N, C-alpha and C positions, 0 to 999 in steps of 0.2 A: 156572882154573889160577893158581897163585901164582908170582910171580917173586921172585927173591932168591937170595943166595949162602948156601947151607947149609954149616955147618961140619961136614962129614961125617967129619972125623978122629976125632970123639968117638963116632960112632955105633957102631963096632965094640965099644966098651967095654961097651955095654949090649945088644948084639944078642941074647944069650941071655936077658937080662932076669932074671938071678939076683939080684934086688934086693929080695925081699920083706922084710918087717920082722920076720922070725923068728916064724912062726906060733905062737900061744900054745896052751898046754895048760891054761890056766886062763881065767877070765873076765876081760874087760878091766877090770873094776872091782876086781880084785885078790883075788878069793876063791880058795878051793881048787878043785881039778879038779872039773868038773861035766860034765853031759851036753852034747852038741852043741847049739849055739844054735838055737832054732826060732822061726819066725814063724807066727802064725796065718794070715796072708795069703800065698798062694804067690807073689805078685808081688814079694815082698821077699826079700833074701838072695841067695845064689848057687845056681845049679842044678848047677854042677860047678866044681871048682877050675880057674881059668884063670890062675894066678899065674906060669906059665912064659912067658906072653906079656903084652904090655900090654893091659889090660882097662879100659875106661872104667868107673869106679865112682862112684856118687852117694850122698850121705848124706841119710838121712831126718831131718828136723829137728823132727818133731812127731808126734802120733798120726795113724795112718792111718784116715780115715773111709771108709765105703763109697762107692763111685763110681769114676770114672775117674781115671787119672793123666794128666799132661800139662797143656797150657795151661789147660784149664777144670777141672782137678782140684786136687790139693794144691799149694799155692804152691811148696814145695820140689821139685816135680816139673816145674816149668815148662820148656818146650822139650824135654821127654822125649817120645819117644825119638830124634827126628830129629837133634837137635844132636849127641848122642853118636855116632850112626851115621855122620853126615857127617864129624865131626872124626876119627874113627878111620880112615876111608878116606883122608883127606888125610894124616894122620900116616904111614900105611903107604906112600903113594905118594912122600912126600918123603924118607923115611929108610929105613934097613935094620932098624929096629925091627920085631920080630915082633908083629903086632897082631891081636887077635880082631876079625874083621869080620862084618858082617851079623848081629849079635846084639845085642839090647837090653842096655843097661848093667845091671849089678847095682846093687841099692839096699840099703844097709846102715844099721842103727842104729849109733851110735858104740860101744855096748857089745857089739856082735857081734864075737867074736874073729876071725872070718874077714876082717874089714876089714884086719887086720894083714898080709894077704897082698898088699895092693895099695898101692904107695907113693904113688899119686896119686889123690886123690878130689875130686869136684866138689860144691859146695854152692850152691844157689839160694835167693833170697829170705830172707836172714838176718834181715830185719825181722820175719818171722813165726816165728822159731826158738823152739821150746819143748823144753827138754831136761831129763830127769830127772837125779837125782844119779848113778845108774850111767852114764848117757850122758855126763855131764860128766867123770866119771872116765875113761871110754873115750876121750873126745876128748883129754884130757891125755896118756894113755898113747900114743895114736896119734902125736901130734905129737912127743913127746919120744923115741919110738923111731925117728924118722926119717921119719914120714909127712908128706906135703905136701898142703895144701888150697888149691884154687882157690875163693875165695868171690866169687860173681858175682850179677848180676841183682838189685840192690837199690839204693835211693836214699833221700836225705833224712836229716836229722839224727836223727829219731826211730828210723828203722830202724838207723842206725849205733849209736845208744845201746843198742839191744837186742843187737846183736852184741857190743859192748864189755862189756855186763853178763855175757853167757855166757862170753866169753873170760876175763874176770877170775875167774869161778867156777872155770874149769879151770886157769888159770895165775895165781894171786893174787900171785906174787912180783913185786917191783918191777922185776926185770930184764926182764920180758916186757912190752913196750910196743908199741903200734901206732905206726908211724912212716911218713912219706911216703917213697917211693922215687924216686930220681933216675934219669935215663936212663943214667947210667954204671954202674948196678948190673948184675952179671953175668947176672941173669935176662933182661935185655933184649939180651944179646949172646952167648948160649950156643949159638945156632943161626943165626937171622937176626940181623943187626945192625939193630935197630930205631932209627930216627933221631929219632923224636919221640914224646912222650907226649900230644901235643895231638891227640886223636882226636875223631871226630864224636860228639857227645852223643846217645845213643839216647833219652834222656828229656827232650828239649827244653831247658828252662832249667837243668838240672842239669849242672855241669861234671864230667866224669869225672876221678877221681883214682886213683892207684895207691899203695896202702898195703901194709905188710907187718909181720910180727913175726918176729924172729930168736930162735933158741935161744941158750944160753950160749956156744956155739962160733961164733956168727956165721952159722950156717946159716939161711936163710929157711925158716920152717915153713909159711908161707902167703902168698899174694898176695891182696889184697882189692881187687876191682874195684868201687870205690865210685862210685855214680852211673853205672854202666856195665853192659853186658850183652853180652859177647862170644858167649855161647851163642845169643843170639837171631839174630845174624848167621850162626852155623853152621847153625841150624835152617832158615833161609830162604835158604841159599846156592844152592839149586837153583831159586829164583824169579827169572825174568829181570828183574823189576822191582827187585830188591835191588841197590843200587850196588856194582859189582864192587870198587872201591877199598876200601870199608868191609868187605866180606866178606874180601878178601885180608888186610887189616890184622888182623882178628879172628883169622884162622887163624894168622898169624905170631905173634901174642901167645900163642895157645894152644900151638903147637908149642914155643916157647921155655919156657913154663911146664913142659911135660912133660919136656923135656931137662934143665932145672934140677933137677926133682924126682928124676930117675933118675941124676943124676951128682953129687948132693950128699947 
């Protein structure tokens, strides 16, 4: 159970969750109207539209190879599906947001127009990111339309450089720069009032940092959990050996990220 003072006055604003990013009738890469986006693997995409409720969505960051998803599968699928299932339950219990529960998260490629229905998306292992030109165009459109990315579960300078390379492909303008976030930023105060960014390092010697990138109107388009992994704490939150303080802290950050995404 998480303790803290939730700012429930903003919850009713988003209770109906009518905040999708205007579903597209064309491809994310900007082409003319085409047939519905299709994946060869049935594990990807959405099985039904769930944009009337909060639905945990994940981004596919490279080609899907045969085999399992999750911790021993694709790097971008790490902590799947337990992290999303556990987090969705906590979000539902803490707020009046209508949440899709007990259903594995949807997995989207950036150039899937259906991603535009979901204003919050999760990315893992950005160090292994491999995106095609259509996916890069889709990332740009998702972010500039109002989408929000939680970039999590990666560490080290080489992995950060890979993320920077792909972000620069999508947003080459000088206005879009990764910058460190301070505790005073609204994202850390929009539901829980987080008191410190000095969190327990999940990767040993790597110090967690909170980075972000804003659009031209000052809206945070993403939060980058560098040297950090909140979803790992979500995944193992039902393990009695996981420190409760670390688990609670990870959930507080996650809930704040969602509320910022839905209200900005």
